[in-house]
Backbone as CSV, one residue per row, in Angstrom:
resi,resn,N_x,N_y,N_z,CA_x,CA_y,CA_z,C_x,C_y,C_z
1,UNK,0.252,15.096,9.989,-1.220,15.296,10.636,-0.738,15.413,12.062
2,UNK,-0.081,14.671,12.666,0.531,14.883,13.975,0.535,15.908,14.573
3,UNK,1.523,16.864,14.016,2.129,17.867,14.550,0.605,18.746,14.623
4,UNK,-0.037,18.789,13.830,-0.793,20.066,13.462,-2.220,19.473,14.303
5,UNK,-2.689,18.822,14.419,-3.536,17.767,15.905,-2.835,18.228,17.124
6,UNK,-1.906,18.275,17.117,-0.898,18.685,18.275,-1.012,19.888,18.880
7,UNK,-0.682,21.018,17.766,-0.895,22.758,18.117,-2.550,22.293,18.029
8,UNK,-3.637,22.144,17.451,-5.006,22.254,17.798,-5.044,22.351,19.207
9,UNK,-4.369,20.780,19.909,-4.816,20.864,21.188,-3.864,21.535,21.722
10,UNK,-3.250,22.214,21.579,-2.162,23.067,22.626,-3.323,24.895,22.619
11,UNK,-3.387,24.778,21.296,-4.239,25.860,21.142,-6.197,25.746,21.883
12,UNK,-5.986,24.302,22.091,-7.404,24.126,23.041,-8.809,23.944,22.206
13,UNK,-8.254,23.965,21.166,-9.318,23.810,20.114,-10.242,22.538,20.189
14,UNK,-9.286,20.911,20.431,-9.678,20.120,20.112,-8.931,19.330,21.603
15,UNK,-9.498,18.413,21.987,-9.158,17.270,23.071,-8.473,15.841,21.903
16,UNK,-7.130,15.556,22.290,-6.477,14.518,21.282,-6.243,13.630,21.924
17,UNK,-6.871,12.383,21.653,-7.176,10.317,21.778,-5.909,10.267,21.153
18,UNK,-4.901,9.853,20.990,-4.069,8.859,19.941,-4.470,6.776,20.289
19,UNK,-4.482,5.915,19.178,-4.658,5.122,19.875,-3.795,4.243,18.632
20,UNK,-2.856,3.529,19.194,-2.083,2.519,18.639,-3.050,1.226,18.007
21,UNK,-3.480,1.007,16.978,-4.115,-0.065,16.348,-3.733,-1.442,16.788
22,UNK,-2.557,-1.087,16.418,-1.559,-2.851,16.766,-1.821,-3.037,18.257
23,UNK,-2.087,-2.603,18.941,-1.995,-2.417,20.299,-3.400,-2.701,20.939
24,UNK,-4.659,-1.814,19.998,-5.623,-1.693,20.583,-6.960,-2.483,19.296
25,UNK,-6.968,-3.544,18.829,-7.529,-3.830,17.699,-9.110,-4.063,18.023
26,UNK,-9.216,-4.629,19.498,-10.519,-4.245,19.166,-11.394,-2.887,19.362
27,UNK,-10.814,-1.932,19.909,-11.216,-0.861,19.359,-11.103,-0.242,17.865
28,UNK,-10.420,-0.875,17.264,-10.468,-0.492,15.780,-11.930,-1.075,14.669
29,UNK,-11.663,-2.427,15.219,-12.646,-3.053,15.156,-14.286,-2.460,15.096
30,UNK,-14.544,-2.133,16.660,-15.213,-1.055,17.164,-16.196,0.283,16.393
31,UNK,-15.405,0.610,15.596,-15.544,1.751,15.073,-14.871,1.503,13.172
32,UNK,-15.267,0.592,12.884,-14.663,-0.289,11.537,-13.713,1.070,10.932
33,UNK,-12.453,0.888,11.591,-11.246,1.512,10.534,-10.775,0.424,10.125
34,UNK,-10.633,0.719,8.829,-9.972,-0.079,8.048,-8.291,0.682,7.228
35,UNK,-8.197,2.046,7.443,-7.598,2.401,7.120,-6.873,3.405,8.478
36,UNK,-5.116,3.687,7.832,-5.178,4.262,8.541,-3.886,5.970,7.932
37,UNK,-4.097,7.086,8.000,-4.329,7.354,9.792,-6.070,7.966,9.265
38,UNK,-6.767,7.799,10.797,-8.693,8.004,10.610,-8.793,8.355,11.755
39,UNK,-9.370,9.932,11.404,-9.815,10.191,12.297,-11.124,10.104,12.666
40,UNK,-11.493,9.881,13.952,-12.803,10.277,14.376,-13.280,11.527,15.433
41,UNK,-14.274,11.461,14.964,-14.786,13.530,15.550,-15.718,13.271,16.272
42,UNK,-16.041,13.669,17.810,-16.877,13.393,18.627,-16.854,14.467,19.426
43,UNK,-18.339,14.957,19.976,-19.190,16.172,20.558,-19.759,15.482,21.825
44,UNK,-19.380,15.950,22.935,-19.804,16.016,24.113,-19.906,14.149,24.197
45,UNK,-18.586,14.093,24.422,-18.439,12.371,23.956,-19.288,11.525,23.428
46,UNK,-19.435,11.964,22.363,-20.647,11.465,20.881,-19.811,10.904,19.715
47,UNK,-19.568,10.479,18.877,-19.949,10.234,17.936,-20.344,11.415,16.695
48,UNK,-19.802,12.042,15.998,-20.997,13.351,15.342,-21.403,12.127,14.174
49,UNK,-22.738,12.437,14.412,-23.370,11.549,12.917,-23.845,12.418,12.014
50,UNK,-23.355,13.331,11.626,-23.388,14.034,10.252,-22.290,14.071,9.066
51,UNK,-22.413,14.875,8.352,-21.385,15.016,7.380,-21.127,16.117,7.383
52,UNK,-19.554,16.313,7.101,-19.260,17.417,7.084,-18.354,17.952,5.827
53,UNK,-19.073,18.581,5.445,-18.315,19.240,3.711,-17.284,20.317,3.665
54,UNK,-16.052,20.211,3.082,-15.418,21.207,3.101,-14.755,21.397,1.611
55,UNK,-14.777,22.894,1.198,-14.658,23.173,-0.055,-15.184,22.327,-1.450
56,UNK,-16.084,21.768,-0.833,-17.198,21.018,-1.943,-16.778,20.091,-1.973
57,UNK,-16.027,18.921,-0.995,-16.059,17.584,-1.072,-16.690,17.391,0.817
58,UNK,-17.066,16.096,0.693,-17.646,15.569,2.105,-16.032,15.079,2.140
59,UNK,-15.824,15.311,3.784,-13.972,15.276,3.695,-14.782,14.589,5.484
60,UNK,-15.440,14.938,5.919,-15.704,13.291,7.554,-17.356,12.899,6.951
61,UNK,-17.369,11.920,7.164,-18.625,10.840,7.132,-18.974,10.591,7.979
62,UNK,-20.311,10.577,8.694,-20.677,9.811,10.139,-19.809,10.283,11.396
63,UNK,-19.126,11.287,10.898,-17.847,11.588,12.084,-16.592,10.451,11.981
64,UNK,-16.781,9.970,10.668,-15.084,9.537,10.897,-14.365,9.884,9.413
65,UNK,-13.083,10.665,9.406,-11.994,11.217,7.987,-11.072,10.117,7.952
66,UNK,-11.026,9.595,6.827,-10.159,8.734,6.865,-9.067,8.914,5.323
67,UNK,-7.676,9.260,5.759,-6.747,9.925,4.871,-6.531,11.492,5.809
68,UNK,-4.841,11.461,5.118,-4.723,12.371,5.763,-5.170,14.250,5.369
69,UNK,-5.020,15.284,5.312,-5.616,16.326,5.525,-4.682,17.418,6.326
70,UNK,-4.488,18.797,5.753,-3.827,20.070,5.882,-4.342,20.619,6.939
71,UNK,-3.335,21.408,7.291,-4.206,22.293,8.576,-5.460,23.111,7.997
72,UNK,-5.415,23.729,7.036,-6.511,24.548,6.703,-7.822,23.590,6.472
73,UNK,-7.994,22.761,6.216,-8.866,21.691,5.976,-8.972,20.953,7.464
74,UNK,-8.696,20.818,8.571,-8.926,20.005,9.847,-9.435,21.592,10.435
75,UNK,-8.696,22.417,9.986,-9.568,23.763,11.178,-10.608,23.883,10.435
76,UNK,-11.315,23.668,9.442,-12.310,24.053,8.553,-13.409,22.782,9.258
77,UNK,-12.633,21.950,9.219,-14.026,21.361,9.876,-14.262,20.802,11.376
78,UNK,-13.202,21.229,11.944,-13.568,21.609,13.338,-14.434,22.761,14.129
79,UNK,-14.122,23.939,12.973,-14.937,25.132,13.198,-16.639,24.609,12.715
80,UNK,-16.987,23.664,11.921,-18.043,23.167,11.539,-19.006,22.248,12.455
81,UNK,-18.041,21.512,13.206,-18.626,20.673,14.213,-19.509,21.280,15.321
């Protein structure tokens, strides 16, 4: 998933921050991250509060997506933010 996210960053679609949770466990705890990969979606510096549905399935719940996704799904999520 990293190459897709880097591509979106290079296209100017997103700002990307990657965190090594082994090195920063308090941050993982703060956002209740229990699985890797987990993506958090922010808008104007705030974690989004809504759910985002793609293809009839909720992919993002209260700003958090757990698990991998392909380029089309990630692009759809970004467009719906």
